[in-house]
C-alpha positions, -999 to +999 in steps of 0.1 A: +200-104-811+206-081-787+197-091-753+183-075-724+210-062-698+208-041-667+239-017-667+251-001-633+242+031-630+206+024-646+185+022-615+197+058-605+191+071-638+160+054-643+147+068-609+159+103-613+138+103-648+108+088-629+107+114-608+109+142-636+080+121-648+063+129-617+070+164-613+058+172-648+023+152-644+016+168-615+025+206-630+002+196-661-028+182-638-022+218-617-024+234-648-056+216-661-075+219-627-066+256-630-086+258-659-110+232-654-116+226-618-132+191-618-107+163-613-128+137-627-129+155-662-094+163-664-079+130-650-083+110-685-054+138-701-032+135-668-031+101-671-025+098-710+001+126-702+019+104-675+017+075-697+032+089-728+060+106-704+068+073-694+070+054-726+096+084-739+113+077-706+115+041-712+121+048-752+154+071-742+166+043-720+160+015-739+179+031-770+207+042-751+210+007-736+213-005-771+240+020-782+261+007-756+263-026-767+263-021-807+283+020-804+288+010-843+250+013-851+246+044-832+231+065-859+205+036-873+194+027-835+187+064-829+169+069-863+148+036-856+131+055-826+134+090-825+102+093-847+081+070-820+095+096-798+078+123-814+044+102-813+049+096-782+052+133-766+024+142-749+025+180-764+020+165-798-012+146-788-026+178-773-021+200-805-035+170-824-066+173-805-071+209-823-062+200-852-091+190-881-079+157-896-093+168-933-076+198-936-049+215-921-042+251-921-003+255-938+006+273-905-001+245-886+018+221-911+048+240-908+041+242-868+044+206-865+070+199-888+091+225-864+082+209-836+091+172-853+124+186-858+130+201-824+117+169-808+137+147-830+171+166-824+163+165-787+160+129-784+195+123-805+215+147-774+194+129-748+202+096-760+238+105-757+235+118-727+221+090-712+252+066-729+275+092-718+262+087-683+260+046-683+297+047-701+315+068-675+296+047-644+306+013-661+345+020-651+338+036-616+345+018-585+309+031-572+293-001-557+255-012-574+238-006-543+253+028-532+228+055-528+217+073-561+239+107-552+268+086-550+265+081-590+254+117-598+286+130-578+306+106-595+293+114-632+294+150-624+319+160-597+305+196-596+269+205-587+270+231-618+274+201-643+246+181-625+225+213-630+234+216-666+224+180-671+187+189-658+186+221-675+191+207-708+155+190-702+143+220-688+149+241-716+139+218-745+103+219-727+105+255-719+109+265-756+090+233-770+058+248-750+070+284-758+072+276-797+037+259-797+022+287-777+034+314-800+026+293-830-012+285-815-032+312-837-058+287-839-065+295-806-103+301-809-108+269-829-121+241-809-131+206-817-154+181-800-140+142-788-174+124-798-160+100-772-165+123-742-191+150-731-160+173-724-131+180-744-099+197-733-101+212-770-127+234-755-099+253-737-086+277-763-051+261-772-031+290-763-048+297-728-040+258-723-003+259-734+003+293-715-008+275-682+009+245-686+040+262-696+041+284-666+031+254-641+059+234-656+085+261-659+081+267-621+080+228-612+114+220-629+130+251-614+120+239-582+133+202-589+165+215-600+170+233-568+158+207-546+180+177-565+211+198-562+206+202-522+202+168-521+230+155-541+253+178-537+245+199-505+237+169-482+238+191-451+221+199-417+185+210-415+198+245-399+223+249-431+197+241-454+171+267-440+200+294-432+206+290-472+167+297-478+170+327-457+201+338-479+184+332-510+154+342-503+137+315-518+107+318-496+070+323-499+068+345-471+091+354-436+085+366-405+113+382-384+108+390-345+128+390-310+110+380-280+122+384-244+120+349-235+145+319-236+144+301-269+141+267-251+110+282-234+098+298-261+099+265-282+079+248-254+053+274-254+046+280-289+029+248-298+006+249-265-030+253-275-036+275-250-009+298-259-016+296-296-054+304-289-046+330-263-025+352-289-040+343-319-065+370-330-086+345-350-122+346-333-135+310-329-104+297-337-099+259-317-071+239-314-059+204-299-032+186-293-031+152-318-003+123-315+002+109-350+009+074-346+034+053-368+053+084-386+085+082-375+082+121-370+079+141-342+049+125-318+030+158-317+014+183-338-020+203-334-053+203-349-069+237-358-104+248-366-117+280-376-146+299-388-139+328-415-162+354-430-150+353-466-169+379-490-204+370-482-194+332-473-189+315-439-164+286-448-148+263-417-113+256-423-092+229-406-059+217-409-033+197-389+004+210-384+032+184-375+068+195-368+104+182-360+131+197-347+168+195-355+189+216-327+170+248-328+153+248-362+120+235-367+105+223-399+067+223-403+042+209-425+002+207-431-015+179-438-055+170-436-065+207-446-094+215-465-079+247-476-045+238-485-030+206-508+003+215-491+020+241-470+055+234-459+082+260-439+104+262-410+111+281-379+143+293-362+146+299-325+182+319-318+197+330-289+205+365-288+237+378-270+209+388-243+196+354-239+164+362-259+147+344-289+152+358-321+128+337-344+121+333-379+091+318-396+095+311-435+070+295-456+085+277-486+057+261-499+017+267-503-008+252-526-045+257-526-068+231-526-090+225-554-118+236-539-102+270-532-084+270-566-118+266-585-127+297-567-096+312-576-092+352-578-123+357-557-112+338-526-077+332-522-062+368-519-088+377-492-077+343-473-040+353-476-050+386-466-064+374-434-040+349-427-011+370-431-026+397-407-038+373-380-001+358-381+017+393-379-011+405-352-003+372-333+036+384-332+028+418-316+004+395-292+033+371-282+057+403-277+029+417-253+022+388-235+064+382-226+065+418-216+039+417-189+051+381-179+085+398-173+073+429-156+052+408-131 
């Protein structure tokens, strides 16, 4: 009987796969909420999705370890598990919700066979990837308790090799979802889950897979970029931000030059009175906050504003926290009722004249569930107001320093 063994390299491998499960689950939840903006209704499906991804991950690792211990029986060990891997596929579960159990049209039968062949083939390839990684690590001098990046850098000396490793999983998901989406010609067929008053199968399958495909596609692309940065481009905050600027991998960018010393501008830009003086938003209130126990910058600001959106009056609020590394600032928004997540950076460069060359970039912005539910009605208007206020604020700041310098 094969004994359970913990291999060197198993920890970072498992940790990376856990992160991938979390990212895919987050993307899946986001896709469902964009279609059914009630978290309580979609929660059972999100929970099941994560559970099955986790089962697949565990089965992959377990099979790879068995192959390492008994390489002569590799084919038998893989064949023994690959069908279970297919049944644990969360996309398989989604498809089955749409298929009548008594009669399956021929095109559905063919699609499921194609889906199973792809899943089995991917399982075999992934097991061999795991085996190769663990086998390579066993002979290395990397200590057991080394940071995860040390294991990955040893296994894949070049970042492109590591990207290729992640790309295999990304490509499989992309092609699988594309295949299912294309083959879901039963998109107008609905079934009723008798155990629940709501069923995800009320959503046309083509629409569901289109949204899930887009969300997972975007999530895995971003994940790959971030992991390469974490493991291979271990640089300063400044290096990372300038790389974002160079690659233009941001959502929004502002760039201005203010006739003020950068150090003075850094001190002033987060003063509540200065923000309220230069921001054109009527009724904007800003106050200093002092978060405890964060280990980050000890200060931040709390914003509250009343907006008139279409025929609605909406009070929005958010907290901004930030930390500095030299002339680069990292900021992030929390406790907001209009955004689930928003992060970005500011740069305060000194020009040859001693002025402040200022950049502000937003790299991530995800609306709150409430706003996401309103979707196309509110989001474009709110985005337009926010950008307009920010651009006008830059003009007001320039005017403020021009007047100050002339006195």
